[in-house]
N, C-alpha and C positions, 0 to 999 in steps of 0.2 A: 757296873760290873755285877754279874750274877754270881752267887756262891752256891756250891754244892755241899750240903751238910750231911755228913755221915758219922754221927757221934758214936755209933756202935763199934766203929773201927778202932777207936782210941784204946780200948782194952787190949786189942791185938798189938797195936803199935807200941804201947807201953809195957806189955807183958814180956816176960822172959821167954826167949826162943830156945827151946831145947828139942832135940830130935825125939820123936815119939819112940817109946820102947814098946814093941809089940804092935799089934794091929789096932788102930784107933777105932775101927768099927766093932771089933770084938770087945774092946773096952767100953764103948757106948752101950753095947748089948747088956752089959752087967751093971751099968751105972744107974743112979737115981734119975727118974724121968724128968723132973722139973729142972734139975741142975744141968742135965745133958740135953735138954730140949727134945726128948723123945715124946712124940705126940701120941703114939698108940703102939700097942704090941698085939700080935696074933700068935698063933702056935709056932709058926715057922719063920716069920719076918717081923721087923719093926719099922716104924715110920719116924723120921727125924728131919729137922730143918737142915739145909745145907748151910754151913757156917760161912761159905763164900758164894752167896747166891747170885744167879744170873738175873733174878727178878724177885719181887716181893712174893713170898709164899713158896719159894723153891724148896721142894721136898725130895727126900731120898727114901726109897724102900730098900731095906738091907736084910738079907737072910742072916739068921744066926750062924749058919754053917759057913766056915771060912773056906771059900773056893774062889777061884779067879774068873770063872766063866759059868754061865747058866747051864751049859752042857753037863756040868758035874752035879747039878742039883737034882734031887729026887722029884718025882711028879707031884707029890703033895706040897712041896715047897713052891714049885712053879705055879701050881693052882692057887695057893695062898697068896703068892705075890700078885697074881692077876686080880684076884678078888679084892685084895687090899688096895691095889691101884685104883679100882673102881670106887672104893670107899673114900680114898684120898681125893679123887676128883670131885666127889660129892661134897666133901668138907671144904675144899677150896672154892667151889661154886657158892656154897652157903656163906662163907666168910668174905669173899672178895669179888664174886661174880665175874670172873674172867671169861671172855668170849672164846678163848682158844687156849691150847696147851701144846708144849713140846714134851714128848715122852721118849725116853731112850736110855741107853747105856753106852759107855765108852769102854770097850774091851781091850785092855793093854795100854801101856804108856804111849805108844805111837799113835793111838786113836784119841789121846787126850785124857786118859784116866789119870787123875791125880793120885788115887790109891788103887793101883792096878791089881794088887794081890787079893782084894776082897770085893767080889762082885756086888754092885749096887745099881739101882734103877732110879733115874731122875724123872721128876714131874715139875715142869716149869710153866707156871701160868703166864699167859700172854694177853696183851691189850693192843688195840690198833695204835700204831705210831710209837710203840715203845722201842727203845734202842738197846735194851739191857741184855739181849742175847749175845751181843758182841760189844766189845770195848771199842769206843769210837774216838774218845778224847783223852789223851794223856793217861791211858790205862785206868780210867775211872768209870765206874758204873754208879748209877743213882738208885738207891733202894730207899723208898720214901718212909720207911718205918724201922723201928729198932727190932732186932731179932727177938728180944724178950716179949715185945708187944705182939709180934707176928705169932710167936709160940702160943701165947695165951688166946689170941683170936682163933687160931686153928685148932687148938685143944678143945676150946668151947664148941666150935662148929662140929668137930669130930664126935664129941660126947653127946651132942644134941641129935645126931642122926639116929634113926630107928635101928634096932638090931638088924643085922643082915637076915634076909629070908633064907629058905633052904637052899637057894642057888648061890647065896653069898652076896646078892645085890643089896645095896643100901636102901 
């Protein structure tokens, strides 16, 4: 029999389950980066790991502004989000060399947004043959690394990128 080991889930399983007070993304915006696994911050958005990832290195880019749809964001935030997405792709390529990505957002609970009240954008690295974009066996996904290790890998990759040029490209 094969075993699927996901030791990082034990903290969640054993942890006290209390409903969040306020917006978790607004709380993350104000939290210490290492403890909250915020990889990078720019003027209008920040980058963090998804605590319930579809795949190794699943990132989210989150505006500081608390809105439920990108239509309510100012142009400078949307521009920053796009440029930060490019930098996140470069960091993921450097750290894990994925050959493909899924990019997108779920707008509203009916579309699958777990936190529908605060817009956020997903970046999911993909590899040939992975099955982690959808749950296929007993509601289980396999993430081959701990979130702490993924955080440190991606933080180091992000920090090693050259500063963006005048167009914002990494």
